[in-house]
C-alpha positions as CSV (number, residue, x, y, z in Angstrom):
1,M,15.2,27.1,17.5
2,K,14.6,28.6,13.9
3,N,16.5,25.7,12.2
4,K,13.4,23.0,13.7
5,T,11.2,25.2,12.1
6,L,12.7,26.0,8.9
7,I,13.5,21.4,9.1
8,A,9.2,21.4,10.1
9,L,8.5,23.6,7.4
10,L,11.0,21.7,4.7
11,I,8.8,18.1,5.9
12,L,5.1,19.9,5.5
13,I,6.2,20.7,2.1
14,F,8.0,17.7,0.6
15,A,6.1,15.9,2.5
16,Q,3.9,13.1,0.4
17,T,0.9,11.1,1.4
18,G,1.1,7.7,0.7
19,H,-1.4,5.2,0.3
20,A,-1.4,2.2,1.8
21,Q,-4.1,0.1,0.5
22,G,-2.6,-0.8,-2.6
23,L,-0.5,-2.7,0.1
24,K,-2.5,-3.5,2.4
25,T,-4.6,-5.7,-0.1
26,F,-1.5,-7.0,-2.0
27,L,0.2,-8.7,1.6
28,K,-3.5,-10.4,2.3
29,S,-3.6,-12.0,-1.2
30,C,0.2,-13.5,-0.5
31,G,-0.9,-14.4,2.9
32,W,-4.2,-16.4,1.7
33,G,-2.6,-18.0,-0.8
34,T,0.0,-18.9,1.7
35,V,-2.8,-20.1,4.0
36,I,-5.1,-22.1,1.1
37,G,-1.9,-23.5,-0.2
38,A,-1.0,-25.1,3.0
39,T,-4.6,-25.8,3.6
40,A,-4.4,-28.3,-0.2
41,G,-1.5,-28.9,1.4
42,V,-2.5,-31.2,4.4
43,V,-5.5,-32.3,2.2
44,S,-3.3,-34.0,0.3
45,L,-1.9,-35.8,3.1
46,A,-5.0,-38.0,3.3
47,F,-4.4,-39.2,-0.5
48,T,-0.5,-40.3,0.6
49,D,0.2,-44.0,1.3
50,K,2.6,-42.7,4.2
51,P,1.4,-39.4,5.2
52,S,3.8,-39.1,8.4
53,E,6.4,-38.7,5.3
54,S,4.7,-36.3,3.2
55,W,4.4,-33.4,5.1
56,G,6.5,-31.7,2.6
57,N,3.3,-31.7,1.0
58,V,2.4,-28.8,3.6
59,S,5.6,-26.6,2.4
60,K,5.0,-27.0,-1.0
61,G,1.5,-26.1,-1.2
62,A,2.5,-23.2,1.3
63,S,5.0,-21.8,-0.9
64,L,3.1,-22.4,-4.7
65,G,0.5,-20.9,-2.8
66,L,2.4,-18.1,-2.1
67,Y,3.4,-17.4,-4.7
68,A,-0.2,-17.3,-6.6
69,G,-0.7,-14.8,-4.1
70,I,1.7,-12.4,-5.7
71,G,0.5,-13.1,-8.9
72,Y,-3.3,-12.0,-8.0
73,G,-1.8,-9.7,-5.6
74,L,0.7,-7.9,-9.1
75,Y,-2.7,-7.8,-10.8
76,N,-5.5,-6.2,-8.9
77,A,-2.8,-3.3,-7.6
78,N,-2.1,-2.8,-11.1
79,S,-5.9,-3.1,-12.5
80,Q,-6.8,-0.5,-10.7
81,P,-7.3,2.6,-12.1
82,A,-4.9,5.6,-11.8
83,V,-5.8,8.2,-9.5
84,T,-6.7,11.7,-11.5
85,H,-6.9,14.3,-9.7
86,Q,-5.3,14.5,-5.8
87,E,-5.9,17.6,-3.7
88,P,-2.8,19.6,-2.9
89,D,-1.2,18.5,0.9
90,F,0.5,22.4,1.4
91,A,-0.4,25.1,-1.3
92,I,0.2,29.3,-0.8
93,I,-2.0,31.1,-2.2
94,P,-1.1,34.6,-3.6
95,S,-3.7,37.6,-3.3
96,F,-3.9,40.2,-5.8
97,E,-6.0,43.2,-5.8
98,D,-5.9,45.8,-8.8
99,G,-3.5,44.2,-9.8
100,K,-1.0,44.7,-7.0
101,L,0.3,41.5,-4.3
102,Q,-1.8,42.0,-1.3
103,G,-0.3,39.0,0.3
104,V,-0.1,35.5,0.6
105,S,-1.9,32.7,1.9
106,V,-0.9,29.6,3.2
107,T,-3.2,26.5,3.5
108,S,-2.4,22.7,4.3
109,T,-4.7,19.5,4.2
110,L,-5.0,17.5,7.7
111,F,-7.8,15.6,7.2
112,N,-9.8,14.8,3.2
113,F,-13.0,13.4,2.7
């Protein structure tokens, strides 16, 4: 039981909050780029002489759209301003009275709005 408590305390201390918003935006841009590229490939079938033999246009369009989505997603992720201040998830705060240590407060952030 003592080991489990120690492990739980270490995980709580060293845990980092992950911000998945940037990854979500990146994956959305990749997905939309692929869909738009594949749609452009399907539309290009209407302008070819033998559409039944030109289905490679769809995969080429999807591939190019994916590359465009990756490029846009990387640009968008790197153009966001850096976070200047973040509240700590875990803090140990000593309390003093008359220059002597009176106690220690341990705080943990559960929700941050």
